[in-house]
Structure formats: structure tokens, C-alpha cells
MDAnalysis code that builds the backbone (N, CA, C; Angstrom):
import MDAnalysis as mda
import numpy as np

u = mda.Universe.empty(474, n_residues=158, atom_resindex=np.repeat(np.arange(158), 3), trajectory=True)
u.add_TopologyAttr("name", ["N", "CA", "C"] * 158)
u.add_TopologyAttr("resid", np.arange(1, 159))
u.add_TopologyAttr("resname", ["MET", "SER", "HIS", "GLN", "ALA", "ASN", "ALA", "TYR", "VAL", "VAL", "THR", "ALA", "SER", "ALA", "ARG", "LEU", "ALA", "ALA", "PRO", "PRO", "GLU", "ARG", "VAL", "TYR", "SER", "VAL", "ILE", "ALA", "ASP", "TYR", "HIS", "HIS", "GLY", "HIS", "PRO", "ARG", "ILE", "LEU", "PRO", "LYS", "GLN", "PHE", "THR", "GLY", "LEU", "THR", "VAL", "GLU", "LYS", "GLY", "GLY", "VAL", "GLY", "GLU", "GLY", "THR", "VAL", "ILE", "ARG", "VAL", "ALA", "MET", "ARG", "VAL", "PHE", "GLY", "ARG", "ARG", "PHE", "GLU", "PHE", "ARG", "GLY", "PHE", "VAL", "THR", "GLU", "PRO", "GLU", "PRO", "GLY", "ARG", "VAL", "LEU", "VAL", "GLU", "SER", "ASN", "VAL", "GLY", "GLU", "SER", "GLU", "SER", "VAL", "THR", "SER", "PHE", "THR", "VAL", "ASP", "PRO", "GLY", "SER", "THR", "ALA", "LYS", "GLN", "ALA", "VAL", "VAL", "THR", "ILE", "ALA", "THR", "GLU", "LEU", "ARG", "ARG", "ARG", "PRO", "ALA", "LEU", "LYS", "GLY", "ALA", "ILE", "GLU", "ARG", "PHE", "PHE", "THR", "ALA", "ARG", "THR", "VAL", "ARG", "ALA", "MET", "TYR", "GLY", "GLN", "GLU", "LEU", "ASN", "LEU", "LEU", "GLU", "ALA", "ALA", "ALA", "LEU", "PRO", "THR", "PRO", "VAL", "ASP", "ASP"])
u.atoms.positions = np.array([
    [99.797, -44.421, 306.254],
    [101.023, -44.552, 305.487],
    [101.482, -43.150, 305.099],
    [102.688, -42.770, 305.473],
    [103.138, -41.444, 305.079],
    [104.656, -41.396, 304.968],
    [105.107, -41.454, 303.750],
    [106.523, -41.334, 303.388],
    [107.441, -42.132, 304.311],
    [107.128, -43.385, 304.489],
    [107.969, -44.254, 305.294],
    [108.984, -44.936, 304.388],
    [109.979, -45.549, 305.009],
    [111.000, -46.258, 304.244],
    [110.400, -47.425, 303.474],
    [109.272, -47.956, 303.950],
    [108.659, -49.097, 303.269],
    [107.588, -48.656, 302.266],
    [107.679, -47.411, 301.786],
    [106.711, -46.901, 300.829],
    [107.429, -46.152, 299.706],
    [106.735, -46.033, 298.581],
    [107.240, -45.206, 297.484],
    [106.068, -44.439, 296.896],
    [106.364, -43.352, 296.187],
    [105.331, -42.457, 295.676],
    [105.421, -42.371, 294.157],
    [104.260, -42.441, 293.509],
    [104.159, -42.259, 292.066],
    [103.335, -40.993, 291.836],
    [103.867, -40.068, 291.025],
    [103.156, -38.811, 290.788],
    [103.039, -38.493, 289.301],
    [102.039, -37.672, 288.998],
    [101.885, -37.103, 287.658],
    [101.248, -35.736, 287.840],
    [101.710, -34.765, 287.055],
    [101.176, -33.403, 287.122],
    [100.895, -32.891, 285.724],
    [99.952, -31.950, 285.648],
    [99.660, -31.305, 284.365],
    [99.049, -29.942, 284.616],
    [99.271, -29.066, 283.648],
    [98.628, -27.745, 283.647],
    [97.364, -27.911, 282.805],
    [96.204, -27.668, 283.416],
    [94.938, -27.855, 282.727],
    [94.318, -26.512, 282.358],
    [93.652, -26.482, 281.223],
    [92.991, -25.263, 280.748],
    [91.584, -25.187, 281.322],
    [91.501, -25.153, 282.653],
    [90.209, -25.052, 283.335],
    [90.450, -24.384, 284.681],
    [89.489, -23.623, 285.160],
    [89.647, -22.920, 286.441],
    [89.823, -23.895, 287.612],
    [90.708, -23.571, 288.558],
    [90.981, -24.462, 289.690],
    [89.728, -24.875, 290.474],
    [88.794, -23.948, 290.675],
    [87.584, -24.267, 291.440],
    [86.773, -25.341, 290.748],
    [86.670, -25.238, 289.420],
    [85.916, -26.229, 288.634],
    [86.617, -27.580, 288.678],
    [87.940, -27.554, 288.519],
    [88.724, -28.795, 288.536],
    [88.520, -29.511, 289.874],
    [88.643, -28.764, 290.955],
    [88.502, -29.365, 292.282],
    [87.089, -29.923, 292.481],
    [86.085, -29.185, 292.019],
    [84.712, -29.652, 292.212],
    [84.448, -30.948, 291.454],
    [85.077, -31.146, 290.295],
    [84.943, -32.410, 289.554],
    [85.581, -33.545, 290.355],
    [86.781, -33.312, 290.872],
    [87.486, -34.339, 291.641],
    [86.685, -34.735, 292.886],
    [86.137, -33.752, 293.589],
    [85.476, -33.990, 294.872],
    [84.074, -34.571, 294.750],
    [83.481, -34.535, 293.548],
    [82.113, -35.032, 293.343],
    [82.159, -36.491, 292.888],
    [81.990, -37.399, 293.850],
    [82.098, -38.836, 293.550],
    [80.828, -39.419, 292.940],
    [79.751, -38.650, 292.879],
    [78.537, -39.126, 292.209],
    [78.609, -38.870, 290.709],
    [79.043, -37.664, 290.314],
    [78.980, -37.281, 288.903],
    [80.334, -36.934, 288.295],
    [81.167, -36.180, 289.016],
    [82.431, -35.711, 288.458],
    [83.516, -36.779, 288.419],
    [83.829, -37.351, 289.573],
    [84.957, -38.289, 289.669],
    [84.800, -39.508, 288.745],
    [83.603, -40.085, 288.618],
    [83.476, -41.225, 287.696],
    [83.865, -40.878, 286.258],
    [83.715, -39.619, 285.867],
    [84.034, -39.195, 284.494],
    [85.535, -39.089, 284.243],
    [86.351, -39.066, 285.311],
    [87.789, -38.876, 285.113],
    [88.589, -40.159, 285.308],
    [87.909, -41.251, 285.647],
    [88.634, -42.494, 285.886],
    [89.052, -43.155, 284.575],
    [90.328, -43.531, 284.454],
    [90.787, -44.255, 283.261],
    [90.067, -45.597, 283.143],
    [90.144, -46.201, 281.962],
    [89.390, -47.422, 281.666],
    [89.747, -48.601, 282.572],
    [90.910, -48.561, 283.224],
    [91.306, -49.652, 284.114],
    [90.425, -49.710, 285.365],
    [89.758, -48.602, 285.701],
    [88.905, -48.534, 286.884],
    [87.461, -48.839, 286.498],
    [86.788, -49.624, 287.340],
    [85.392, -49.957, 287.065],
    [84.589, -49.917, 288.364],
    [83.318, -49.701, 288.202],
    [82.388, -49.858, 289.300],
    [82.601, -48.952, 290.500],
    [82.799, -47.654, 290.282],
    [82.905, -46.736, 291.414],
    [81.549, -46.665, 292.111],
    [81.529, -47.020, 293.381],
    [80.311, -46.996, 294.190],
    [80.526, -46.088, 295.389],
    [79.576, -45.202, 295.627],
    [79.634, -44.338, 296.809],
    [78.876, -45.036, 297.930],
    [79.575, -45.350, 299.010],
    [78.950, -45.998, 300.167],
    [78.391, -44.982, 301.152],
    [79.031, -43.821, 301.207],
    [78.625, -42.795, 302.173],
    [79.022, -41.438, 301.612],
    [78.188, -40.434, 301.853],
    [78.514, -39.084, 301.392],
    [78.435, -38.995, 299.884],
    [79.475, -38.468, 299.293],
    [79.508, -38.359, 297.838],
    [80.232, -37.125, 297.347],
    [80.388, -36.130, 298.230],
    [81.123, -34.922, 297.849],
    [82.127, -34.604, 298.946],
    [83.403, -34.750, 298.604],
    [84.480, -34.347, 299.506],
    [84.572, -35.119, 300.803],
    [85.016, -34.404, 301.839],
    [85.286, -34.946, 303.173],
    [84.180, -35.884, 303.651],
    [84.587, -37.051, 304.156],
    [83.631, -37.997, 304.720],
    [83.072, -39.000, 303.726],
    [83.376, -38.812, 302.445],
    [82.908, -39.756, 301.434],
    [83.643, -41.090, 301.602],
    [82.913, -42.176, 301.419],
    [83.500, -43.522, 301.423],
    [83.128, -44.158, 300.092],
    [84.140, -44.664, 299.383],
    [83.912, -45.237, 298.047],
    [84.470, -46.649, 297.959],
    [83.972, -47.374, 296.976],
    [84.537, -48.656, 296.549],
    [84.771, -48.547, 295.053],
    [85.905, -49.068, 294.625],
    [86.202, -49.065, 293.192],
    [87.090, -50.273, 292.894],
    [86.947, -50.795, 291.683],
    [87.783, -51.915, 291.253],
    [88.712, -51.429, 290.151],
    [89.856, -52.094, 290.043],
    [90.834, -51.754, 289.013],
    [91.380, -53.058, 288.436],
    [91.503, -53.104, 287.112],
    [92.094, -54.262, 286.464],
    [93.403, -53.813, 285.815],
    [94.492, -54.428, 286.272],
    [95.803, -54.095, 285.740],
    [96.695, -55.332, 285.850],
    [97.577, -55.503, 284.887],
    [98.456, -56.676, 284.826],
    [97.637, -57.965, 284.859],
    [96.421, -57.935, 284.282],
    [95.579, -59.115, 284.236],
    [94.944, -59.490, 285.573],
    [95.121, -58.653, 286.580],
    [94.545, -58.928, 287.898],
    [93.534, -57.850, 288.248],
    [92.583, -58.251, 289.063],
    [91.557, -57.307, 289.532],
    [91.844, -56.972, 290.989],
    [91.852, -55.675, 291.289],
    [92.075, -55.190, 292.645],
    [90.846, -54.408, 293.067],
    [90.451, -54.548, 294.317],
    [89.341, -53.758, 294.838],
    [89.854, -52.858, 295.943],
    [89.349, -51.643, 295.939],
    [89.767, -50.659, 296.924],
    [88.552, -50.115, 297.650],
    [88.738, -49.819, 298.914],
    [87.732, -49.087, 299.687],
    [88.438, -47.834, 300.171],
    [87.954, -46.696, 299.743],
    [88.632, -45.438, 300.029],
    [87.834, -44.525, 300.929],
    [88.562, -43.846, 301.813],
    [87.996, -42.854, 302.716],
    [88.547, -41.499, 302.300],
    [87.657, -40.550, 302.054],
    [88.058, -39.245, 301.525],
    [88.163, -38.214, 302.653],
    [89.294, -37.496, 302.646],
    [89.489, -36.366, 303.547],
    [89.901, -35.160, 302.710],
    [89.764, -33.997, 303.288],
    [90.179, -32.759, 302.618],
    [91.052, -31.964, 303.579],
    [92.365, -32.292, 303.625],
    [93.268, -31.554, 304.512],
    [93.283, -30.056, 304.210],
    [93.093, -29.701, 302.920],
    [92.990, -28.294, 302.508],
    [91.801, -28.196, 301.560],
    [90.590, -28.017, 302.090],
    [89.401, -27.976, 301.231],
    [89.563, -26.987, 300.080],
    [89.191, -27.447, 298.887],
    [89.323, -26.614, 297.697],
    [90.688, -26.695, 297.042],
    [91.654, -27.324, 297.724],
    [92.999, -27.462, 297.161],
    [93.525, -28.891, 297.211],
    [93.367, -29.590, 298.351],
    [93.919, -30.944, 298.503],
    [92.834, -31.904, 298.977],
    [92.645, -32.966, 298.203],
    [91.720, -34.034, 298.549],
    [92.532, -35.323, 298.616],
    [92.260, -36.159, 299.627],
    [93.036, -37.387, 299.832],
    [92.098, -38.581, 299.930],
    [92.436, -39.639, 299.187],
    [91.743, -40.924, 299.275],
    [92.678, -41.904, 299.971],
    [92.254, -42.424, 301.108],
    [93.045, -43.421, 301.832],
    [92.382, -44.772, 301.659],
    [93.110, -45.701, 301.046],
    [92.599, -47.043, 300.800],
    [93.179, -47.996, 301.824],
    [92.325, -48.802, 302.398],
    [92.764, -49.741, 303.420],
    [92.658, -51.164, 302.882],
    [93.260, -52.086, 303.588],
    [93.212, -53.485, 303.178],
    [94.525, -53.913, 302.566],
    [94.467, -54.972, 301.781],
    [95.675, -55.560, 301.195],
    [96.427, -54.576, 300.303],
    [95.695, -53.778, 299.548],
    [96.315, -52.814, 298.631],
    [96.373, -51.431, 299.262],
    [96.885, -51.355, 300.470],
    [96.952, -50.094, 301.196],
    [97.684, -49.033, 300.377],
    [97.035, -47.879, 300.222],
    [97.645, -46.776, 299.488],
    [96.964, -45.482, 299.893],
    [97.645, -44.373, 299.610],
    [97.083, -43.049, 299.855],
    [97.300, -42.233, 298.581],
    [96.199, -41.717, 298.027],
    [96.275, -40.911, 296.813],
    [95.800, -39.502, 297.125],
    [96.606, -38.515, 296.738],
    [96.208, -37.122, 296.935],
    [96.056, -36.438, 295.584],
    [95.087, -35.542, 295.540],
    [94.848, -34.685, 294.388],
    [95.090, -33.266, 294.874],
    [96.078, -32.586, 294.290],
    [96.384, -31.210, 294.677],
    [96.103, -30.310, 293.481],
    [95.282, -29.286, 293.711],
    [94.894, -28.355, 292.647],
    [95.404, -26.968, 293.030],
    [96.321, -26.453, 292.227],
    [96.872, -25.118, 292.443],
    [96.489, -24.219, 291.273],
    [96.431, -22.909, 291.520],
    [96.143, -21.988, 290.418],
    [97.256, -22.034, 289.373],
    [96.872, -21.856, 288.115],
    [97.854, -21.750, 287.048],
    [98.277, -20.300, 286.884],
    [98.845, -19.973, 285.734],
    [99.323, -18.612, 285.509],
    [98.185, -17.652, 285.146],
    [96.991, -18.202, 284.837],
    [95.809, -17.368, 284.601],
    [94.656, -17.938, 285.422],
    [93.565, -17.187, 285.514],
    [92.399, -17.627, 286.292],
    [91.729, -18.853, 285.678],
    [92.004, -19.087, 284.390],
    [91.379, -20.221, 283.701],
    [92.322, -21.406, 283.567],
    [93.337, -21.463, 284.430],
    [94.283, -22.585, 284.421],
    [94.428, -23.146, 285.825],
    [94.662, -24.465, 285.867],
    [94.944, -25.128, 287.135],
    [96.129, -26.060, 286.934],
    [96.955, -26.181, 287.947],
    [98.044, -27.157, 287.931],
    [97.629, -28.262, 288.905],
    [97.494, -29.466, 288.372],
    [96.988, -30.584, 289.161],
    [98.071, -31.648, 289.307],
    [98.241, -32.118, 290.536],
    [99.180, -33.207, 290.814],
    [98.417, -34.336, 291.487],
    [98.574, -35.526, 290.923],
    [98.030, -36.735, 291.535],
    [99.228, -37.518, 292.048],
    [99.210, -37.871, 293.309],
    [100.332, -38.605, 293.914],
    [99.782, -39.780, 294.724],
    [100.355, -40.953, 294.520],
    [99.945, -42.129, 295.280],
    [101.134, -42.723, 295.991],
    [100.964, -42.929, 297.279],
    [101.979, -43.581, 298.095],
    [101.572, -45.043, 298.237],
    [102.480, -45.923, 297.832],
    [102.235, -47.365, 297.832],
    [103.218, -48.080, 298.737],
    [102.796, -49.227, 299.231],
    [103.666, -50.029, 300.085],
    [104.782, -50.658, 299.242],
    [105.998, -50.531, 299.730],
    [107.179, -51.086, 299.064],
    [107.359, -52.533, 299.522],
    [107.447, -53.446, 298.559],
    [107.709, -54.850, 298.887],
    [109.216, -55.075, 298.825],
    [109.734, -56.001, 299.616],
    [111.180, -56.189, 299.710],
    [111.805, -56.916, 298.513],
    [113.115, -56.785, 298.429],
    [113.980, -57.561, 297.521],
    [113.741, -57.246, 296.051],
    [114.313, -58.106, 295.205],
    [114.273, -57.907, 293.757],
    [112.846, -57.905, 293.230],
    [112.023, -58.814, 293.727],
    [110.624, -58.866, 293.290],
    [109.950, -57.519, 293.535],
    [110.229, -56.918, 294.682],
    [109.665, -55.614, 295.003],
    [110.171, -54.531, 294.066],
    [111.452, -54.579, 293.715],
    [112.024, -53.580, 292.806],
    [111.391, -53.688, 291.416],
    [111.210, -54.900, 290.948],
    [110.580, -55.113, 289.640],
    [109.126, -54.635, 289.681],
    [108.426, -54.986, 290.759],
    [107.039, -54.559, 290.920],
    [106.938, -53.035, 290.935],
    [107.832, -52.366, 291.662],
    [107.819, -50.894, 291.723],
    [108.018, -50.293, 290.337],
    [108.954, -50.840, 289.579],
    [109.241, -50.328, 288.242],
    [107.990, -50.381, 287.364],
    [107.365, -51.555, 287.284],
    [106.194, -51.704, 286.423],
    [104.980, -50.961, 286.967],
    [104.813, -50.980, 288.278],
    [103.686, -50.270, 288.878],
    [103.819, -48.776, 288.635],
    [104.996, -48.228, 288.850],
    [105.204, -46.788, 288.655],
    [104.899, -46.381, 287.215],
    [105.401, -47.160, 286.249],
    [105.153, -46.837, 284.836],
    [103.662, -46.893, 284.516],
    [103.002, -47.944, 284.988],
    [101.583, -48.139, 284.696],
    [100.728, -47.067, 285.364],
    [100.982, -46.806, 286.631],
    [100.198, -45.811, 287.356],
    [100.405, -44.425, 286.761],
    [101.639, -44.069, 286.434],
    [101.913, -42.753, 285.834],
    [101.145, -42.596, 284.513],
    [101.110, -43.645, 283.698],
    [100.368, -43.589, 282.432],
    [98.868, -43.431, 282.687],
    [98.344, -44.152, 283.676],
    [96.924, -44.022, 284.017],
    [96.617, -42.603, 284.495],
    [97.522, -42.023, 285.281],
    [97.298, -40.668, 285.765],
    [97.349, -39.659, 284.634],
    [98.158, -39.917, 283.623],
    [98.162, -39.059, 282.432],
    [96.785, -39.053, 281.773],
    [96.198, -40.256, 281.648],
    [94.840, -40.361, 281.087],
    [93.841, -39.642, 281.994],
    [93.980, -39.832, 283.305],
    [93.055, -39.229, 284.255],
    [93.111, -37.701, 284.191],
    [94.311, -37.153, 284.055],
    [94.461, -35.698, 283.957],
    [93.813, -35.163, 282.678],
    [93.946, -35.900, 281.565],
    [93.285, -35.496, 280.312],
    [91.771, -35.532, 280.461],
    [91.257, -36.595, 281.089],
    [89.812, -36.711, 281.313],
    [89.326, -35.611, 282.258],
    [90.138, -35.288, 283.252],
    [89.791, -34.229, 284.201],
    [89.679, -32.885, 283.494],
    [90.628, -32.601, 282.624],
    [90.570, -31.335, 281.897],
    [89.289, -31.255, 281.062],
    [88.965, -32.344, 280.363],
    [87.751, -32.357, 279.539],
    [86.502, -32.184, 280.399],
    [86.464, -32.832, 281.561],
    [85.289, -32.746, 282.437],
    [85.150, -31.370, 283.084],
    [86.272, -30.669, 283.270],
    [86.242, -29.383, 283.967],
    [86.194, -28.177, 283.031],
    [86.326, -28.412, 281.742],
    [86.286, -27.274, 280.809],
    [84.928, -26.586, 280.892],
    [84.956, -25.258, 280.941],
    [83.681, -24.536, 280.967],
    [82.892, -24.810, 279.682],
    [81.591, -24.968, 279.818],
    [80.743, -25.141, 278.632],
    [80.411, -23.746, 278.114],
    [79.987, -23.634, 276.852],
    [79.648, -22.307, 276.308],
    [78.626, -21.570, 277.169],
    [77.729, -22.283, 277.837],
    [76.716, -21.669, 278.687],
    [77.371, -21.001, 279.906],
    [78.515, -21.589, 280.370],
    [79.198, -21.067, 281.542],
    [79.976, -19.778, 281.268],
    [80.438, -19.614, 280.057],
    [81.277, -18.445, 279.746],
    [80.502, -17.163, 279.648],
])
């Protein structure tokens, strides 16, 4: 799925007070880092294969709008250290990218989370897009806050 007419994208970005390398390493570590940044709507992150970056295969569940969704994601790194992509297959087909860019100082990162979702037709689809976009954007706001906390250097690191 890539920017087709039958898809739409939901994004959220933030400037984090943590070095880009640390931020990226938290995102790419599905054993220890990534579970710490998932908002409360996500449960049961399981690593099926790998666990760090490219080649990782995960399963995760999400509860939203009173429904439970399960995802199986395949992780790629089109730009290792900068862009990580989770491609989910099945009924809830989606592609989520995490882009980590340097901030204005060495201890800042600008992070963008973007998810491309399948667009459903007609009015029902428009209503679904509206609520999904609002909900996903809010979840990504929480995820970015959790990411900053997980990536902040500890006093031992400084």
C-alpha cells in the first residue's frame, strides 16, 4: 500500500528532548524499547522473529471503539537509523513509518509517525476516516510522549 487513491495517511510529529540515535534505538528494539512506547490501547506485543529492526516480525492487539484488532507486522528499515517501517497484512492492512531526524541540537530529535490506511468508500468511509484519524493522531501523541521518556538519557549516560 503506498499513497494510492484508496488510502489515506494519519501523521503526528514532535520535537523530542533526546538524541536521535537513542530515539531510533528505542523504536527499533521490539523486545525492550518498543513495548515501552505503546499507548494503552495496544496490548500483547509479541516478537515472532528477530526483535531489533529489519526482519523483525511482530504481533500486537489494539482495542479501540470497543473493538479488538490484531495486527501482524513485518519490519523493514528503508533508511537504517532514520526510517523504520511496519507493514501490517490482513484485514487491517496498513503501513506505519517512524522517521527520526536530527533536531536543532545534538540532544534533540524530530520524530514523525505516519500510518497509511485503506480508505473505505462512501459516507460510511468518510465518517470512519474522520474518527480513525482523530483517534490515531491522539494515540500517536501519547506514543511520542512515551518515546521521549524512554529515550531520555539517564544520569549514568550523561
